[in-house]
C-alpha positions as CSV (number, residue, x, y, z in Angstrom):
1,X,25.7,50.1,-169.6
2,X,27.7,47.1,-169.6
3,X,25.2,44.4,-167.6
4,X,22.4,46.6,-166.8
5,X,23.3,45.6,-162.9
6,X,20.6,46.4,-160.4
7,X,19.5,45.5,-157.2
8,X,16.8,45.4,-154.4
9,X,19.1,46.5,-152.0
10,X,19.3,50.4,-152.1
11,X,22.9,49.9,-150.6
12,X,24.1,47.9,-153.4
13,X,22.0,50.0,-156.1
14,X,23.6,53.4,-155.0
15,X,27.1,51.6,-155.4
16,X,25.7,50.2,-158.7
17,X,24.6,53.6,-159.7
18,X,28.3,55.6,-158.6
19,X,30.0,52.5,-161.0
20,X,27.7,53.4,-164.1
21,X,28.7,57.1,-163.4
22,X,32.1,56.2,-163.4
23,X,33.0,53.5,-165.6
24,X,33.2,54.2,-169.5
25,X,30.3,51.7,-170.1
26,X,31.7,49.5,-172.4
27,X,34.4,46.3,-172.2
28,X,38.0,47.4,-172.5
29,X,41.1,44.9,-172.1
30,X,44.2,45.6,-170.8
31,X,45.9,44.9,-167.3
32,X,47.0,48.9,-166.8
33,X,44.0,49.9,-164.9
34,X,42.9,47.2,-163.0
35,X,46.7,47.0,-161.7
36,X,46.6,50.7,-160.6
37,X,43.5,50.0,-158.5
38,X,44.7,47.0,-157.0
39,X,47.8,48.9,-156.2
40,X,45.3,51.6,-154.4
41,X,43.9,48.5,-152.5
42,X,47.0,47.6,-151.1
43,X,47.4,44.7,-153.8
44,X,44.7,42.0,-152.6
45,X,45.5,39.7,-155.8
46,X,48.9,39.2,-153.9
47,X,47.2,38.2,-150.5
48,X,44.5,35.6,-151.9
49,X,44.3,31.7,-151.3
50,X,45.8,29.0,-154.0
51,X,44.4,30.0,-157.4
52,X,42.9,28.0,-160.2
53,X,42.5,30.3,-163.1
54,X,39.8,29.3,-166.0
55,X,39.3,30.4,-169.7
56,X,37.5,28.9,-172.5
57,X,35.1,30.4,-175.1
58,X,32.3,27.9,-173.7
59,X,32.0,25.4,-170.5
60,X,34.6,27.8,-168.4
61,X,31.5,28.3,-166.0
62,X,30.5,24.2,-165.7
63,X,34.4,23.4,-165.3
64,X,34.1,26.1,-163.0
65,X,30.9,24.6,-160.8
66,X,32.6,21.1,-161.1
67,X,35.6,22.4,-159.6
68,X,33.8,23.9,-156.6
69,X,31.6,20.5,-156.1
70,X,34.8,18.6,-155.9
71,X,36.5,21.1,-153.6
72,X,33.7,21.2,-151.2
73,X,33.1,17.3,-151.3
74,X,36.6,17.2,-149.8
75,X,35.7,19.3,-146.9
76,X,37.6,22.2,-148.1
77,X,36.1,25.7,-148.9
78,X,36.1,27.9,-152.4
79,X,36.2,31.3,-153.3
80,X,34.2,31.8,-156.7
81,X,34.5,34.7,-159.0
82,X,32.3,34.2,-161.9
83,X,30.8,36.5,-165.2
84,X,28.1,37.3,-165.4
85,X,25.1,37.5,-163.2
86,X,22.0,36.3,-164.2
87,X,19.2,37.8,-161.9
88,X,21.6,39.1,-159.0
89,X,25.0,40.5,-159.4
90,X,26.3,38.6,-156.1
91,X,26.2,35.5,-157.9
92,X,29.4,36.8,-159.6
93,X,31.4,36.4,-155.5
94,X,31.5,33.5,-153.5
95,X,32.8,33.8,-150.5
96,X,33.9,30.4,-148.9
97,X,30.6,28.4,-150.7
98,X,28.1,31.5,-149.8
99,X,26.7,34.5,-152.1
100,X,28.4,37.7,-150.4
101,X,25.5,39.5,-149.0
102,X,23.7,42.7,-149.3
103,X,25.5,44.1,-146.7
104,X,28.9,43.0,-147.6
105,X,28.7,43.9,-151.0
106,X,27.7,47.4,-150.9
107,X,30.5,48.1,-147.9
108,X,33.1,46.5,-150.4
109,X,31.5,48.0,-153.7
110,X,32.0,51.7,-152.0
111,X,35.3,51.1,-150.7
112,X,36.8,50.3,-154.6
113,X,35.0,52.9,-156.4
114,X,36.5,55.4,-153.8
115,X,39.8,54.7,-155.0
116,X,38.6,54.2,-158.8
117,X,37.1,57.5,-159.7
118,X,40.0,58.8,-162.0
119,X,41.0,55.6,-163.2
120,X,38.0,55.1,-165.6
121,X,37.8,51.5,-164.7
122,X,35.4,49.5,-166.4
123,X,32.7,47.6,-164.9
124,X,34.2,44.4,-165.3
125,X,37.5,45.8,-163.8
126,X,35.7,47.4,-160.2
127,X,34.0,44.0,-160.0
128,X,37.3,42.3,-160.4
129,X,39.2,44.5,-157.7
130,X,36.1,43.9,-155.3
131,X,36.2,40.1,-155.6
132,X,40.2,40.3,-154.9
133,X,39.7,42.3,-152.2
134,X,37.0,40.1,-150.6
135,X,38.5,36.9,-151.3
136,X,42.1,38.4,-149.6
137,X,39.9,39.2,-146.0
138,X,38.0,36.1,-145.8
139,X,39.7,32.6,-145.4
140,X,39.4,29.9,-147.6
141,X,41.5,27.1,-149.2
142,X,41.2,27.6,-152.9
143,X,40.1,30.6,-154.9
144,X,38.5,29.7,-158.7
145,X,38.8,32.4,-161.0
146,X,36.9,32.3,-163.9
147,X,38.3,34.7,-167.1
148,X,35.7,37.2,-168.0
149,X,36.7,38.0,-172.0
150,X,39.6,36.6,-173.2
151,X,42.6,35.5,-171.1
152,X,45.9,37.5,-171.8
153,X,44.4,41.0,-171.2
154,X,41.4,40.2,-168.8
155,X,41.5,42.0,-165.5
156,X,41.8,38.3,-163.8
157,X,45.1,37.7,-165.3
158,X,47.1,40.1,-163.1
159,X,46.8,36.6,-160.6
160,X,50.8,36.4,-160.3
161,X,51.0,32.5,-159.5
162,X,48.2,30.5,-159.7
163,X,48.3,26.7,-158.6
164,X,47.2,25.6,-162.4
165,X,45.3,27.5,-165.0
166,X,43.0,25.7,-167.9
167,X,41.2,26.5,-171.0
168,X,37.7,24.7,-172.0
169,X,36.5,24.7,-175.5
170,X,37.4,27.4,-177.7
171,X,34.8,28.7,-180.3
172,X,34.3,32.1,-182.4
173,X,33.3,34.8,-180.2
174,X,34.1,38.5,-179.2
175,X,36.2,38.9,-182.4
176,X,36.0,42.3,-181.8
177,X,38.4,41.9,-179.2
178,X,40.2,38.4,-179.3
179,X,40.5,38.3,-183.2
180,X,38.5,36.9,-186.3
181,X,40.4,33.1,-186.6
182,X,40.2,30.4,-183.9
183,X,44.2,30.5,-183.8
184,X,44.2,34.3,-182.6
185,X,41.2,33.5,-180.3
186,X,43.0,30.2,-178.8
187,X,46.3,32.4,-178.2
188,X,44.3,35.2,-176.8
189,X,42.9,32.4,-173.9
190,X,46.4,30.6,-173.5
191,X,47.6,34.2,-172.5
192,X,47.0,32.9,-168.8
193,X,50.1,30.4,-168.9
194,X,52.4,31.0,-166.0
195,X,56.2,30.2,-165.9
196,X,56.4,26.8,-164.1
197,X,52.5,26.3,-163.8
198,X,50.9,23.7,-165.5
199,X,48.2,24.9,-168.2
200,X,45.7,22.1,-168.7
201,X,43.4,22.4,-172.2
202,X,41.3,20.5,-173.6
203,X,41.8,18.4,-177.0
204,X,42.0,20.8,-180.2
205,X,42.5,20.7,-183.7
206,X,46.3,20.2,-184.2
207,X,46.9,23.8,-185.8
208,X,45.0,25.4,-182.5
209,X,46.8,22.8,-179.9
210,X,50.2,24.1,-181.6
211,X,49.1,28.1,-181.0
212,X,48.3,27.2,-177.5
213,X,51.6,25.0,-176.9
214,X,53.7,28.2,-178.6
215,X,51.9,30.7,-175.9
216,X,52.2,28.1,-173.0
217,X,56.3,27.8,-174.1
218,X,57.2,31.3,-174.2
219,X,55.8,32.0,-170.7
220,X,57.5,28.9,-169.2
221,X,54.2,27.1,-168.5
222,X,53.9,23.5,-168.7
223,X,50.9,22.3,-171.3
224,X,48.7,19.7,-170.3
225,X,46.6,18.8,-173.1
226,X,43.9,16.0,-173.3
227,X,44.7,13.5,-175.5
228,X,48.2,13.7,-174.6
229,X,49.0,14.7,-170.7
230,X,45.3,13.3,-169.6
231,X,42.8,11.2,-171.6
232,X,38.9,10.3,-170.6
233,X,36.2,8.0,-172.0
234,X,32.4,7.9,-172.0
235,X,31.4,4.3,-171.3
236,X,27.8,3.9,-171.0
237,X,27.0,5.5,-167.6
238,X,30.2,6.1,-166.5
239,X,32.9,8.6,-166.9
240,X,36.9,7.0,-167.3
241,X,39.5,9.6,-166.7
242,X,43.3,8.5,-167.1
243,X,46.7,10.3,-166.3
244,X,50.3,9.4,-165.4
245,X,48.7,9.2,-161.7
246,X,46.2,6.5,-162.2
247,X,42.5,6.4,-163.2
248,X,39.2,7.8,-161.8
249,X,35.9,6.9,-162.4
250,X,33.0,8.5,-162.3
251,X,29.1,8.7,-162.7
252,X,27.9,11.1,-166.2
253,X,27.6,14.3,-164.7
254,X,23.8,15.3,-163.6
255,X,24.1,18.3,-165.8
256,X,22.4,18.1,-169.4
257,X,24.2,17.6,-172.4
258,X,26.6,15.4,-174.4
259,X,29.3,18.0,-173.9
260,X,29.2,18.0,-169.9
261,X,31.6,15.3,-169.6
262,X,34.5,16.7,-171.1
263,X,34.0,19.9,-168.4
264,X,33.8,17.2,-165.8
265,X,37.1,15.5,-167.3
266,X,38.8,19.0,-167.4
267,X,37.7,20.1,-164.1
268,X,39.3,16.6,-162.7
269,X,42.4,17.2,-164.5
270,X,43.0,20.5,-163.3
271,X,42.9,19.1,-159.9
272,X,45.0,16.3,-160.6
273,X,47.6,19.1,-162.0
274,X,48.7,20.6,-158.9
275,X,49.7,20.1,-155.2
276,X,48.7,22.5,-153.2
277,X,45.0,20.7,-152.6
278,X,44.6,16.8,-151.6
279,X,41.0,16.0,-153.7
280,X,40.3,12.4,-152.5
281,X,38.6,10.1,-155.4
282,X,35.1,9.7,-153.9
283,X,35.0,13.9,-154.5
284,X,34.9,13.8,-158.1
285,X,32.0,11.4,-157.7
286,X,29.7,13.7,-155.5
287,X,30.9,16.4,-158.0
288,X,29.3,14.3,-161.0
289,X,26.0,13.7,-159.4
290,X,25.4,17.2,-157.9
291,X,26.5,19.9,-159.6
292,X,24.6,22.3,-161.1
293,X,25.1,25.7,-163.0
294,X,22.3,27.7,-163.7
295,X,21.3,28.5,-167.4
296,X,23.2,25.8,-169.0
297,X,20.7,23.1,-170.3
298,X,18.4,24.0,-166.8
299,X,15.0,22.4,-166.9
300,X,13.0,25.1,-165.1
301,X,11.0,24.1,-162.3
302,X,7.2,24.6,-162.1
303,X,6.6,28.4,-161.4
304,X,4.9,31.3,-163.8
305,X,6.5,30.7,-166.8
306,X,6.2,27.1,-166.9
307,X,2.6,27.2,-165.7
308,X,1.4,28.9,-169.0
309,X,2.4,26.1,-171.0
310,X,0.2,23.3,-171.4
311,X,0.5,20.2,-168.5
312,X,3.5,17.8,-169.1
313,X,5.5,20.2,-171.3
314,X,9.5,20.8,-170.5
315,X,10.9,24.0,-170.4
316,X,14.7,24.5,-171.0
317,X,17.1,27.5,-170.8
318,X,20.2,27.9,-171.9
319,X,22.6,31.2,-172.1
320,X,24.4,29.7,-175.1
321,X,25.1,32.5,-177.7
322,X,27.8,31.4,-180.0
323,X,27.8,28.6,-183.0
324,X,30.3,26.2,-180.6
325,X,27.8,26.5,-178.1
326,X,24.8,26.1,-180.2
327,X,26.3,22.7,-181.4
328,X,26.2,21.3,-178.0
329,X,23.1,22.6,-176.9
330,X,21.6,21.2,-180.3
331,X,22.8,17.7,-179.7
332,X,21.4,18.1,-176.0
333,X,18.2,18.8,-176.9
334,X,18.0,16.3,-179.7
335,X,18.5,13.5,-176.9
336,X,15.9,14.9,-175.0
337,X,13.5,15.7,-177.8
338,X,13.8,12.4,-179.6
339,X,14.0,9.2,-177.4
340,X,14.0,5.8,-178.5
341,X,10.6,5.8,-179.1
342,X,8.7,8.8,-180.5
343,X,9.4,12.2,-180.8
344,X,8.7,15.5,-179.2
345,X,8.3,19.3,-181.1
346,X,10.3,21.5,-179.8
347,X,9.7,25.1,-179.9
348,X,12.7,27.7,-179.6
349,X,12.5,31.3,-177.8
350,X,15.5,33.5,-178.8
351,X,16.7,36.5,-178.0
352,X,20.6,37.4,-179.2
353,X,22.5,40.9,-178.7
354,X,23.3,42.9,-181.4
355,X,27.0,41.5,-181.6
356,X,26.0,38.0,-181.7
357,X,25.6,35.7,-185.2
358,X,22.2,34.6,-185.3
359,X,23.0,32.2,-188.5
360,X,25.8,30.0,-186.8
361,X,23.7,29.9,-183.9
362,X,20.5,28.8,-185.9
363,X,22.1,26.3,-188.0
364,X,22.3,23.4,-185.5
365,X,18.7,23.4,-184.6
366,X,17.5,24.2,-188.6
367,X,16.2,20.0,-188.5
368,X,15.3,20.0,-185.0
369,X,12.9,23.2,-184.0
370,X,9.2,23.0,-185.0
371,X,9.1,27.0,-184.3
372,X,10.8,30.0,-183.4
373,X,9.5,32.5,-181.4
374,X,12.0,35.8,-181.1
375,X,12.3,38.4,-178.4
376,X,14.1,41.1,-177.2
377,X,16.5,41.3,-174.5
378,X,15.5,43.8,-172.1
379,X,17.8,46.5,-171.4
380,X,20.4,45.5,-173.9
381,X,21.5,46.0,-177.7
382,X,20.1,43.2,-179.4
383,X,18.8,41.9,-183.3
384,X,15.2,43.0,-183.9
385,X,12.5,39.9,-183.3
386,X,12.0,40.4,-186.7
387,X,15.7,40.5,-188.1
388,X,16.0,37.0,-186.0
389,X,12.9,35.7,-187.2
390,X,13.7,36.4,-190.9
391,X,16.8,33.9,-190.2
392,X,15.0,31.5,-189.0
393,X,12.7,31.3,-191.7
394,X,15.3,31.2,-194.5
395,X,16.6,27.9,-192.5
396,X,13.3,26.4,-192.8
397,X,12.3,26.9,-189.4
398,X,8.6,28.7,-188.8
399,X,9.0,31.8,-187.4
400,X,7.2,34.2,-184.8
401,X,8.1,37.3,-183.2
402,X,6.5,38.1,-179.3
403,X,7.0,40.9,-177.1
404,X,8.8,39.1,-174.3
405,X,9.2,35.5,-173.4
406,X,5.8,35.1,-171.7
407,X,4.1,36.1,-174.9
408,X,6.2,33.5,-176.5
409,X,5.5,30.7,-174.4
410,X,1.8,32.0,-174.6
411,X,2.1,31.8,-178.5
412,X,3.6,28.2,-178.7
413,X,0.5,27.4,-176.4
414,X,-1.9,27.9,-179.1
415,X,0.4,26.5,-182.0
416,X,1.5,23.1,-180.0
417,X,-0.4,19.9,-180.8
418,X,-2.8,19.5,-177.6
419,X,-1.9,15.9,-177.5
420,X,1.4,16.3,-177.1
421,X,3.4,18.6,-174.8
422,X,6.0,20.6,-176.2
423,X,9.6,20.8,-175.4
424,X,10.2,24.2,-175.3
425,X,14.1,26.2,-175.2
426,X,14.8,29.3,-174.3
427,X,18.3,30.3,-176.0
428,X,20.6,33.3,-177.4
429,X,21.9,35.3,-174.2
430,X,22.8,34.9,-170.4
431,X,20.8,38.1,-170.1
432,X,18.0,36.9,-171.5
433,X,18.3,33.6,-169.2
434,X,18.5,35.6,-166.2
435,X,15.1,37.3,-166.9
436,X,14.0,34.0,-167.5
437,X,15.3,32.7,-164.1
438,X,13.8,35.3,-162.5
439,X,10.3,35.4,-164.4
440,X,10.0,31.6,-163.0
441,X,11.2,32.6,-159.6
442,X,14.2,30.5,-159.7
443,X,17.2,33.1,-159.2
444,X,20.1,31.5,-158.6
445,X,21.6,31.1,-154.8
């Protein structure tokens, strides 16, 4: 089952059960099925508010969160479509600032599924059609749409004329769908480019930037890469963004991690390369100060999971699952664990899907982690905890296995230095992150 979505609402669950019975049960790229389904629904993607379309391997969700914050700080309303959900399916569809209600979601899924029975539409295609249908019927000033997988053949890429498109950080992931090399993956991501529409990107190595620019030119898009069309620097506690229209200064993002200023800068660049919305400079400051995106270097609050650790411990959560994400997460964790004076022990709780690369993920943590505790990812095909522990051991990390997250935290409590509360990071899968948020009673809202 693609995302093993369940709901406590019986009407929503009934529709999710229908979706499991109709869906092929795997990711399928291509625009034929989503186009046919949307046509049966009256082509709602042609009646959306102005669209901002964002792709990328890592950081696209955070970029969308910064976009939403800046737009709402401007007094405007935004629909937002993101994936996957962490705890509740409703997280995928935000209508004019608020998660879709169970009642509305049940009716919407039923309508889409009634039209999808013979199309073998995938889980993501049905969800995308439902989001577009909801967005077409509810007033808002803008739609923020996150690409699900890749770009060129992603179901979201049926939107005909976004006001701006963007690509966040690129890395190696989903090779079976997107290609084995970074150049191939970049070409797929750049497939969201549209004629006459700016394609705003981060700064990439020259061969990758060349590939993205070539795809953009073929589509008739206007490339706008960082380092050329726009620039940003981080100075002390400030982000300074500059483009042809001037300079914007903001505080550094509230979100933890040295990679978040780049995501904020990309969001600023996206909004400053379109003309449909008016965003005052102060809205960017508010976005930096207020934006939160669950399971991205998120420090968990007191709750059933954190309470299992010694008093004063820190429990962090990140759903990162590929080497590029690991480098950013490790840098953020290193800054947390190694202040100017003193050093804290770092313990990892890791669960990974079977198609992910544990060596690539764990290598940046080799000199940082005190222990690793490998766990399964419930309801998904995953690396056996013993196999993950073996990878960690080969990298020089003391490794253990546990039945679940709670068990791992109990094990860490027995190992940790009682005189120094530990820092614990749960990572490796957004699905595992959802389990952690649910167990700690911190479902996103």
